[in-house]
C-alpha positions as CSV (number, residue, x, y, z in Angstrom):
1,M,301.9,22.6,-22.7
2,C,304.1,21.2,-19.4
3,T,306.5,18.5,-19.5
4,V,306.5,15.5,-16.6
5,I,308.8,11.9,-16.1
6,V,308.3,9.7,-13.8
7,S,309.8,7.1,-12.6
8,V,306.8,4.0,-11.4
9,P,308.7,1.4,-9.4
10,N,309.0,-2.3,-10.0
11,A,310.6,-3.6,-6.3
12,P,308.6,-3.4,-3.3
13,G,308.7,-0.4,-0.8
14,A,310.1,1.3,-3.6
15,P,309.9,5.1,-4.6
16,T,308.3,6.6,-7.2
17,R,310.4,9.5,-8.7
18,L,309.2,12.4,-10.4
19,L,309.7,15.2,-12.1
20,A,308.0,18.4,-13.2
21,V,308.9,21.3,-16.0
22,R,305.6,24.5,-15.6
23,D,305.3,26.0,-18.7
24,E,302.9,29.5,-17.7
25,D,302.3,33.0,-18.8
26,P,305.6,34.5,-16.4
27,A,303.0,37.8,-15.9
28,R,300.3,35.0,-14.4
29,P,301.9,34.7,-10.1
30,W,302.5,31.8,-8.5
31,N,303.1,30.6,-4.8
32,P,305.7,28.5,-4.7
33,L,305.4,25.1,-2.8
34,G,303.8,25.6,0.8
35,A,300.7,24.8,2.5
36,W,298.1,27.2,0.4
37,W,294.8,25.6,1.4
38,P,294.3,25.3,4.9
39,E,290.4,25.2,4.5
40,R,290.5,21.7,2.7
41,D,293.8,20.0,4.9
42,D,296.6,22.6,6.3
43,R,298.8,19.1,5.3
44,I,298.6,19.7,1.9
45,V,301.7,22.0,0.1
46,G,301.9,22.4,-3.3
47,V,302.1,25.3,-6.4
48,R,299.3,27.4,-6.4
49,D,298.1,29.9,-8.9
50,V,297.5,33.2,-7.4
51,R,294.4,33.9,-9.4
52,A,292.4,31.0,-9.7
53,G,293.7,29.6,-6.1
54,G,294.3,26.1,-7.8
55,A,297.4,24.4,-7.9
56,W,299.5,22.8,-10.6
57,L,301.2,20.1,-8.5
58,A,299.8,19.0,-5.1
59,A,300.9,16.4,-2.3
60,L,299.6,15.3,1.2
61,P,302.7,13.7,2.1
62,D,301.3,11.8,5.4
63,A,299.3,10.0,2.5
64,G,301.3,9.4,-0.1
65,R,299.6,11.2,-2.7
66,L,300.9,13.4,-5.0
67,A,299.7,15.0,-8.1
68,G,300.1,17.2,-11.5
69,L,298.0,18.8,-14.1
70,L,299.2,19.1,-17.6
71,N,296.8,21.6,-20.1
72,R,295.7,19.3,-23.0
73,A,294.2,20.4,-26.0
74,D,290.1,19.9,-26.3
75,V,287.3,19.8,-28.4
76,S,284.6,20.5,-26.9
77,D,281.8,23.6,-28.2
78,R,281.6,24.1,-24.2
79,P,280.7,27.9,-23.8
80,E,283.6,29.8,-21.3
81,A,280.9,31.0,-18.4
82,D,279.9,26.9,-18.1
83,L,284.2,26.4,-17.2
84,V,285.9,25.4,-13.6
85,S,289.5,26.3,-13.3
86,R,292.2,22.6,-13.4
87,G,293.3,24.1,-10.8
88,V,291.2,22.0,-8.8
89,L,292.1,18.2,-9.7
90,P,295.2,17.8,-8.3
91,L,294.1,18.7,-4.6
92,D,290.4,16.9,-5.4
93,A,293.4,13.9,-6.8
94,V,295.5,13.7,-3.2
95,Q,292.6,13.5,-1.2
96,G,291.5,10.8,-3.0
97,S,288.8,12.3,-6.1
98,V,289.9,11.8,-9.1
99,P,287.1,13.1,-12.0
100,S,285.0,11.4,-13.2
101,G,282.3,11.4,-15.7
102,D,282.2,15.1,-17.7
103,P,284.4,17.8,-15.9
104,R,283.6,21.5,-16.7
105,T,287.3,21.9,-17.7
106,H,289.2,22.6,-20.1
107,G,291.1,19.0,-21.3
108,F,293.8,18.1,-18.9
109,N,296.2,15.3,-17.7
110,L,296.6,14.7,-14.7
111,V,299.4,12.3,-13.0
112,D,297.8,10.8,-10.1
113,V,300.4,9.2,-7.8
114,D,300.2,7.0,-5.0
115,G,302.2,5.5,-3.5
116,A,303.7,3.0,-6.1
117,A,300.9,3.7,-8.3
118,V,300.8,5.7,-10.8
119,R,297.9,6.5,-13.3
120,V,297.7,9.2,-15.6
121,V,293.5,10.7,-16.0
122,S,293.0,12.8,-19.8
123,W,290.4,14.8,-20.5
124,D,289.7,16.3,-24.1
125,G,286.1,17.4,-23.8
126,R,284.3,14.4,-24.8
127,D,286.3,11.8,-23.8
128,L,287.7,11.1,-20.5
129,R,290.3,7.9,-20.2
130,S,292.4,6.6,-17.0
131,R,295.8,5.1,-17.8
132,S,297.9,3.0,-15.2
133,L,301.7,3.2,-15.4
134,E,303.2,0.4,-15.9
135,P,306.4,0.2,-14.1
136,G,309.7,1.9,-15.5
137,V,310.4,5.6,-16.7
138,H,307.0,7.1,-18.2
139,M,307.0,11.1,-20.1
140,L,304.3,13.3,-20.9
141,A,303.2,16.2,-22.2
142,H,300.5,17.8,-23.9
143,D,299.4,14.4,-25.9
144,D,299.0,10.6,-24.0
145,V,302.0,9.2,-22.0
146,D,305.1,8.5,-23.9
147,D,303.8,9.6,-27.0
148,A,306.1,9.5,-30.0
149,S,303.8,11.9,-32.1
150,T,305.3,15.0,-29.3
151,A,308.9,16.4,-30.0
152,R,309.8,16.6,-27.2
153,I,308.7,12.8,-25.7
154,A,310.6,11.6,-29.1
155,A,314.2,13.0,-28.4
156,W,314.3,12.7,-24.9
157,L,312.0,9.7,-23.1
158,D,314.9,7.1,-23.9
159,A,317.6,9.3,-22.5
160,F,315.8,9.6,-19.1
161,R,315.3,6.3,-19.0
162,A,319.0,5.5,-19.6
163,A,319.5,8.1,-16.8
164,T,319.6,6.1,-13.8
165,G,322.3,6.8,-12.1
166,R,322.6,5.5,-8.2
167,P,319.9,5.4,-6.4
168,D,320.9,8.4,-4.4
169,A,321.6,10.6,-7.3
170,W,318.6,10.4,-9.3
171,I,317.7,13.9,-10.1
172,E,321.5,15.0,-11.3
173,A,321.2,11.9,-13.2
174,W,317.5,13.8,-14.5
175,L,318.8,17.2,-14.8
176,G,321.9,15.8,-17.0
177,V,319.4,14.8,-19.8
178,L,317.9,18.5,-19.3
179,D,321.5,20.0,-19.7
180,R,321.9,18.1,-22.5
181,S,318.0,19.5,-24.1
182,A,318.8,23.1,-23.9
183,E,321.2,22.6,-26.5
184,L,318.7,23.3,-28.4
185,S,316.8,26.9,-29.1
186,P,314.1,27.4,-26.4
187,D,311.5,27.3,-29.9
188,D,312.1,24.1,-31.0
189,D,309.8,21.9,-30.3
190,R,312.2,19.0,-29.2
191,A,312.8,21.1,-26.4
192,I,312.2,20.7,-22.8
193,I,312.7,24.2,-21.6
194,R,310.7,25.7,-23.2
195,D,309.6,29.8,-24.7
196,N,306.3,28.8,-26.7
197,R,305.7,32.2,-28.0
198,P,306.5,31.8,-31.7
199,H,304.4,28.5,-32.0
200,G,301.0,31.2,-30.5
201,Y,301.4,30.6,-26.8
202,P,301.9,33.0,-23.5
203,T,303.8,30.2,-21.9
204,Q,307.6,30.0,-20.9
205,S,309.1,27.0,-18.4
206,L,309.5,28.7,-15.1
207,L,310.2,26.1,-12.8
208,L,310.4,22.8,-11.6
209,C,309.7,20.2,-8.9
210,A,311.3,16.9,-7.9
211,A,309.8,14.7,-6.0
212,E,310.1,10.5,-4.5
213,I,306.5,8.8,-3.0
214,T,306.4,5.9,-1.2
215,S,302.6,5.1,1.1
216,S,304.3,6.6,4.3
217,G,305.5,9.9,2.7
218,V,305.9,11.9,-0.1
219,D,309.4,14.5,-0.1
220,V,309.5,17.4,-2.8
221,R,312.1,19.9,-3.7
222,Y,310.9,23.2,-5.8
223,G,313.4,25.6,-7.4
224,E,312.8,28.6,-10.3
225,L,314.2,29.5,-13.5
226,D,316.6,32.6,-12.8
227,H,314.8,33.6,-15.8
228,P,311.7,32.1,-18.0
229,A,313.2,29.5,-20.3
230,R,316.7,29.6,-20.0
231,W,318.2,26.7,-18.5
232,T,320.0,26.8,-15.1
233,H,320.4,24.3,-12.6
234,P,317.2,25.9,-9.9
235,S,318.4,26.1,-5.7
236,W,316.1,23.7,-4.7
237,A,313.9,24.4,-1.9
């Protein structure tokens, strides 16, 4: 149950800004931000899932493209043998191909950024929807964009919208919101830095990525938490 905050610009040439927190089973290995897919395009960088080979977040900087993946519950009764990994979706998206028709995956929210244009493609195993985001700050987890029924969005979306800061200090302003959110227990429904094990899932918050995206490039940073589900300011790489 990852979390993404994204600021869609309302001025020509201004960057899209994104902060993504990844929740995953700490026992499931991953590779940090890097160029792991030369068979596709050696310019693609991302955070690679070692087991399935796909990406949680990927970028094609030369094209001004970035995509991130959040799991979403689905209502499909399709057998596991008929499904493929969701990790291919961010890689496809940065190469200009987003899901269509009847995706053969579990449910997802795919954040697809192309310069100043941001859309969220959502799949619940039955219906595939696409929503273009209006200028402003938005928040997404395992349900809909800015969904007030998601406790962490109801608790913190307005705080992220208020934490604009200086244009060159937006990351610090948003990390300040995470500082405040981390005063909650990580198993609190309102928490952003999370321990989902009490809720029946093995996932915990493990890492963050922050990115600025324009039509001419992507500046993406990667940082791991010192301990799962325990908030520390990351050492960006």
